[in-house]
C-alpha positions as CSV (number, residue, x, y, z in Angstrom):
1,X,0.0,0.0,0.0
2,X,3.0,2.3,0.1
3,X,3.4,2.5,-3.7
4,X,1.1,3.7,-6.4
5,X,-0.3,1.2,-8.8
6,X,1.5,2.5,-11.9
7,X,5.1,1.7,-10.9
8,X,3.9,-1.7,-9.5
9,X,2.6,-3.1,-12.8
10,X,4.9,-1.1,-15.1
11,X,8.1,-2.3,-13.6
12,X,6.8,-5.9,-13.3
13,X,5.6,-5.9,-16.9
14,X,9.0,-4.8,-18.1
15,X,10.8,-7.5,-16.1
16,X,8.3,-10.1,-17.2
17,X,9.0,-9.3,-20.8
18,X,12.8,-9.6,-20.3
19,X,13.0,-12.4,-17.8
20,X,10.6,-15.3,-18.1
21,X,9.7,-16.9,-14.7
22,X,10.7,-20.4,-14.1
23,X,8.2,-22.8,-15.7
24,X,6.7,-26.1,-14.8
25,X,9.8,-28.0,-15.8
26,X,12.0,-26.3,-13.1
27,X,13.4,-28.3,-10.3
28,X,11.6,-27.9,-6.9
29,X,13.4,-25.2,-4.9
30,X,15.1,-26.1,-1.6
31,X,13.9,-22.8,-0.3
32,X,10.9,-20.6,-1.1
33,X,12.1,-17.1,-1.6
34,X,9.6,-14.6,-0.2
35,X,9.4,-10.8,0.2
36,X,7.1,-8.3,1.8
37,X,7.2,-4.6,2.6
38,X,7.9,-3.7,6.2
39,X,4.3,-3.1,7.2
40,X,1.9,-5.0,9.3
41,X,-0.4,-5.9,6.4
42,X,2.0,-8.6,5.3
43,X,3.7,-9.4,8.6
44,X,2.4,-13.0,8.8
45,X,5.6,-14.2,7.1
46,X,7.6,-12.7,10.0
47,X,5.4,-14.4,12.6
48,X,5.6,-17.7,10.7
49,X,9.3,-17.6,10.5
50,X,9.9,-16.4,14.1
51,X,7.3,-18.8,15.7
52,X,8.3,-21.9,13.6
53,X,5.1,-22.2,11.5
54,X,7.1,-22.8,8.4
55,X,9.3,-25.4,10.1
56,X,6.2,-27.3,11.3
57,X,4.7,-27.1,7.8
58,X,7.8,-28.7,6.4
59,X,8.8,-25.8,4.1
60,X,12.0,-23.7,4.2
61,X,11.5,-20.0,3.5
62,X,13.9,-17.2,2.9
63,X,12.2,-13.9,4.0
64,X,13.2,-10.5,2.7
65,X,11.9,-7.1,3.6
66,X,11.9,-4.6,0.7
67,X,10.7,-1.0,0.7
68,X,9.4,-1.0,-2.8
69,X,6.3,-2.8,-3.8
70,X,7.2,-2.2,-7.5
71,X,10.6,-3.9,-7.0
72,X,9.0,-6.8,-5.3
73,X,6.5,-7.3,-8.1
74,X,9.3,-7.1,-10.7
75,X,11.3,-9.7,-8.8
76,X,8.4,-12.1,-8.7
77,X,7.7,-11.6,-12.4
78,X,11.3,-12.3,-13.3
79,X,11.7,-15.3,-11.1
80,X,14.1,-13.7,-8.6
81,X,11.4,-14.2,-5.9
82,X,8.9,-17.0,-5.6
83,X,6.1,-15.5,-3.5
84,X,5.4,-11.9,-2.2
85,X,2.7,-9.8,-0.6
86,X,0.9,-6.9,-2.3
87,X,-2.4,-5.1,-2.1
88,X,-5.3,-6.4,-4.2
89,X,-5.8,-3.3,-6.3
90,X,-2.3,-3.6,-7.6
91,X,-2.7,-7.3,-8.3
92,X,-6.0,-6.7,-10.1
93,X,-4.3,-4.0,-12.2
94,X,-1.5,-6.4,-13.0
95,X,-4.2,-8.9,-14.1
96,X,-5.6,-6.3,-16.4
97,X,-2.2,-5.9,-18.0
98,X,-1.9,-9.7,-18.5
99,X,0.8,-10.2,-15.9
100,X,0.6,-13.9,-14.7
101,X,0.1,-13.2,-11.0
102,X,-2.2,-15.3,-8.9
103,X,-3.2,-14.9,-5.3
104,X,-2.3,-17.9,-3.1
105,X,-3.0,-16.8,0.5
106,X,-4.7,-13.9,2.3
107,X,-2.9,-11.1,4.1
108,X,-4.5,-8.3,6.1
109,X,-8.2,-7.6,6.1
110,X,-10.2,-4.4,6.7
111,X,-12.8,-4.7,9.4
112,X,-15.2,-1.9,10.3
113,X,-15.0,-3.2,13.9
114,X,-11.3,-2.4,14.1
115,X,-10.4,0.2,11.4
116,X,-6.6,0.7,10.9
117,X,-7.1,3.5,8.3
118,X,-9.1,6.6,8.9
119,X,-10.0,10.0,7.4
120,X,-8.6,12.7,9.5
121,X,-8.4,16.5,9.6
122,X,-6.5,19.0,11.8
123,X,-7.7,19.4,15.4
124,X,-9.2,22.9,14.8
125,X,-10.5,22.2,11.3
126,X,-14.2,23.2,10.6
127,X,-14.6,20.1,8.4
128,X,-17.0,17.6,9.8
129,X,-18.9,16.1,6.8
130,X,-18.5,14.9,3.3
131,X,-20.0,18.1,2.0
132,X,-17.4,20.1,3.9
133,X,-14.7,18.3,1.8
134,X,-16.0,19.4,-1.5
135,X,-13.4,21.6,-3.3
136,X,-10.9,20.7,-0.6
137,X,-7.5,18.9,-0.8
138,X,-7.3,15.4,0.5
139,X,-4.1,13.3,0.7
140,X,-3.6,9.6,0.3
141,X,-0.5,7.5,-0.2
142,X,-1.2,6.9,-3.9
143,X,-3.4,8.0,-6.8
144,X,-6.2,5.6,-7.9
145,X,-5.2,3.2,-5.1
146,X,-7.2,2.0,-2.1
147,X,-6.8,5.4,-0.2
148,X,-8.4,7.4,-3.0
149,X,-11.0,4.7,-3.6
150,X,-11.9,4.9,0.1
151,X,-12.1,8.7,0.1
152,X,-14.3,8.7,-3.0
153,X,-16.6,6.1,-1.6
154,X,-16.9,7.9,1.8
155,X,-17.7,11.2,0.1
156,X,-20.5,9.7,-2.0
157,X,-21.8,7.6,0.9
158,X,-22.1,10.7,3.0
159,X,-24.1,12.8,0.5
160,X,-21.2,14.6,-1.1
161,X,-19.8,14.7,-4.7
162,X,-16.5,12.9,-4.8
163,X,-15.6,14.4,-8.1
164,X,-15.4,17.8,-6.4
165,X,-12.6,16.6,-4.1
166,X,-9.0,17.4,-5.0
167,X,-7.0,14.2,-4.2
168,X,-3.2,14.3,-4.0
169,X,-0.4,11.7,-3.3
170,X,1.6,12.0,-0.1
171,X,3.6,9.5,2.0
172,X,1.8,8.6,5.3
173,X,4.6,9.9,7.5
174,X,4.2,13.4,6.1
175,X,0.5,13.8,6.5
176,X,0.3,14.8,10.1
177,X,2.7,17.7,9.6
178,X,0.9,18.7,6.4
179,X,-2.5,18.8,8.2
180,X,-1.1,20.9,11.0
181,X,0.5,23.4,8.6
182,X,-2.7,23.7,6.5
183,X,-1.1,22.4,3.3
184,X,-3.9,19.8,3.0
185,X,-7.4,19.8,4.4
186,X,-7.7,16.1,5.2
187,X,-5.9,12.8,4.8
188,X,-6.6,9.1,4.5
189,X,-3.9,7.8,6.8
190,X,-3.1,4.2,8.0
191,X,-1.4,2.8,11.1
192,X,1.1,3.3,12.6
193,X,1.1,6.9,11.4
194,X,-2.7,7.2,12.2
195,X,-2.0,6.8,15.9
196,X,0.9,9.3,15.7
197,X,-1.3,11.8,13.9
198,X,-4.1,11.5,16.4
199,X,-1.7,11.9,19.3
200,X,-0.4,15.0,17.6
201,X,-3.8,16.6,17.4
202,X,-5.5,15.2,14.3
203,X,-9.2,14.5,14.5
204,X,-10.9,11.5,12.9
205,X,-14.0,12.4,10.9
206,X,-14.8,9.1,9.1
207,X,-13.9,5.6,8.2
208,X,-13.4,5.6,4.4
209,X,-12.9,1.9,3.9
210,X,-16.2,1.1,5.6
211,X,-17.9,2.9,2.7
212,X,-16.4,0.2,0.5
213,X,-17.6,-2.7,2.7
214,X,-17.7,-3.5,6.4
215,X,-15.2,-6.3,5.7
216,X,-12.9,-7.0,2.8
217,X,-9.4,-8.3,2.0
218,X,-6.8,-5.6,1.5
219,X,-3.7,-7.6,0.6
220,X,-2.7,-11.1,-0.5
221,X,0.3,-13.3,-1.1
222,X,0.9,-13.9,-4.8
223,X,3.2,-15.8,-7.2
224,X,3.2,-16.4,-10.9
225,X,0.8,-19.0,-12.4
226,X,3.9,-20.9,-13.7
227,X,5.5,-21.1,-10.3
228,X,2.2,-22.2,-8.6
229,X,1.8,-25.0,-11.2
230,X,5.4,-26.1,-10.9
231,X,5.5,-26.2,-7.1
232,X,2.1,-27.2,-5.7
233,X,3.5,-29.0,-2.6
234,X,5.7,-26.1,-1.4
235,X,2.8,-23.7,-2.2
236,X,0.3,-25.6,-0.1
237,X,2.7,-25.8,2.8
238,X,3.6,-22.1,2.6
239,X,0.0,-21.0,2.3
240,X,-1.0,-23.2,5.3
241,X,1.7,-21.7,7.4
242,X,0.8,-18.2,6.4
243,X,-2.9,-18.7,7.5
244,X,-1.8,-20.4,10.7
245,X,0.5,-17.5,11.5
246,X,-2.3,-15.0,10.9
247,X,-4.7,-16.9,13.2
248,X,-1.9,-16.9,15.9
249,X,-1.3,-13.1,15.4
250,X,-5.0,-12.3,15.7
251,X,-5.1,-13.8,19.2
252,X,-1.5,-13.1,20.4
253,X,-1.2,-9.3,20.1
254,X,1.5,-8.7,22.7
255,X,3.8,-11.4,21.3
256,X,3.2,-10.4,17.7
257,X,3.9,-6.8,18.5
258,X,7.4,-7.6,19.7
259,X,8.1,-9.5,16.5
260,X,6.7,-6.7,14.4
261,X,8.9,-4.2,16.2
262,X,11.9,-6.4,15.9
263,X,11.9,-6.9,12.2
264,X,10.2,-3.7,10.8
265,X,11.2,-1.1,13.4
266,X,7.6,-0.1,13.7
267,X,6.7,1.2,17.1
268,X,3.6,-0.5,18.3
269,X,2.0,2.0,20.7
270,X,-0.8,1.0,23.1
271,X,-3.3,3.1,21.1
272,X,-2.3,1.6,17.7
273,X,-5.1,-0.4,16.0
274,X,-3.7,-3.7,14.8
275,X,-4.2,-5.5,11.5
276,X,-6.7,-8.4,11.4
277,X,-5.6,-11.3,9.2
278,X,-7.9,-13.3,7.0
279,X,-8.1,-16.9,8.1
280,X,-9.1,-18.3,4.7
281,X,-8.8,-17.1,1.1
282,X,-12.2,-16.2,-0.3
283,X,-13.3,-14.5,-3.5
284,X,-16.2,-13.0,-1.6
285,X,-13.7,-11.1,0.6
286,X,-11.9,-9.7,-2.4
287,X,-14.8,-8.7,-4.6
288,X,-16.0,-5.6,-2.8
289,X,-12.7,-3.8,-3.2
290,X,-12.4,-4.8,-6.9
291,X,-16.0,-3.5,-7.5
292,X,-15.2,-0.2,-5.8
293,X,-11.9,0.1,-7.8
294,X,-14.0,-0.2,-11.1
295,X,-16.5,2.3,-9.9
296,X,-13.9,4.9,-9.1
297,X,-11.8,4.1,-12.2
298,X,-8.8,2.5,-10.5
299,X,-9.5,-0.5,-12.8
300,X,-10.7,-0.1,-16.4
301,X,-13.0,-3.1,-16.4
302,X,-14.8,-5.4,-14.0
303,X,-12.6,-8.1,-12.5
304,X,-13.9,-11.3,-11.0
305,X,-12.1,-12.0,-7.8
306,X,-12.1,-15.8,-8.5
307,X,-9.9,-15.1,-11.6
308,X,-7.2,-13.7,-9.3
309,X,-7.0,-16.8,-7.1
310,X,-4.6,-19.7,-8.0
311,X,-6.5,-22.8,-9.0
312,X,-5.5,-26.0,-7.2
């Protein structure tokens, strides 16, 4: 979620054209090479490695943390990585561009009961409604990604006209200061920066993702269709360990917080809302976000969630 969709699929498409991924005839790898960005959305792999879920599943995994989602996608497309985590809008966009990515396991979910992303304004801002945001500047961490989709959906859901909002791209860590300085009127901001912004005086006025759906899958673990076909046993073991690690993290917040801080350097404050991980991979959990992405023109055409999921 920390990169816009354009670099994600553009770089991956270029690498896919130059370096074909390993096909069905490749030898089974001794180690599954995996990467994610250092955010909680895809931290199951860290919990699985640290708590021995991979070992118990009988699969050896080499875990890398990379700051660029575009670089991760390119590495999977070229065969330099086997499996990685990305947000579903980027994966659906890649699907539109005929990149052979398939989702093999769920990552973090959005739940209206425990939102980890909110729409905030400065403490003394007069803005309190969707109508108040018309003709105002709102920041998200990417154009035509989930933050803009959420802002558009929230505006329309609350009786405003989303086409009258001026949406700009800004990294999450810069949003709190930009609000305080009056450079932006509102921001769609995610944890852990959300807690920091609120502690610094920002005020939550809405939950933009709830306007998409009360519950949906934000991210997923993906590979290429060729790698999935060539390595079904490793993939089954990996996916099982990822789901088990997510279930563990959902019920072991104190222990998982220590692991998250250890590997990502994220400070987990007592006020920070934590990611909820999906405990099974379901097309029904993916579809609401894809439908909203089409409605707000992040995707050109409708995409069936089932078409993104790897077939057994």
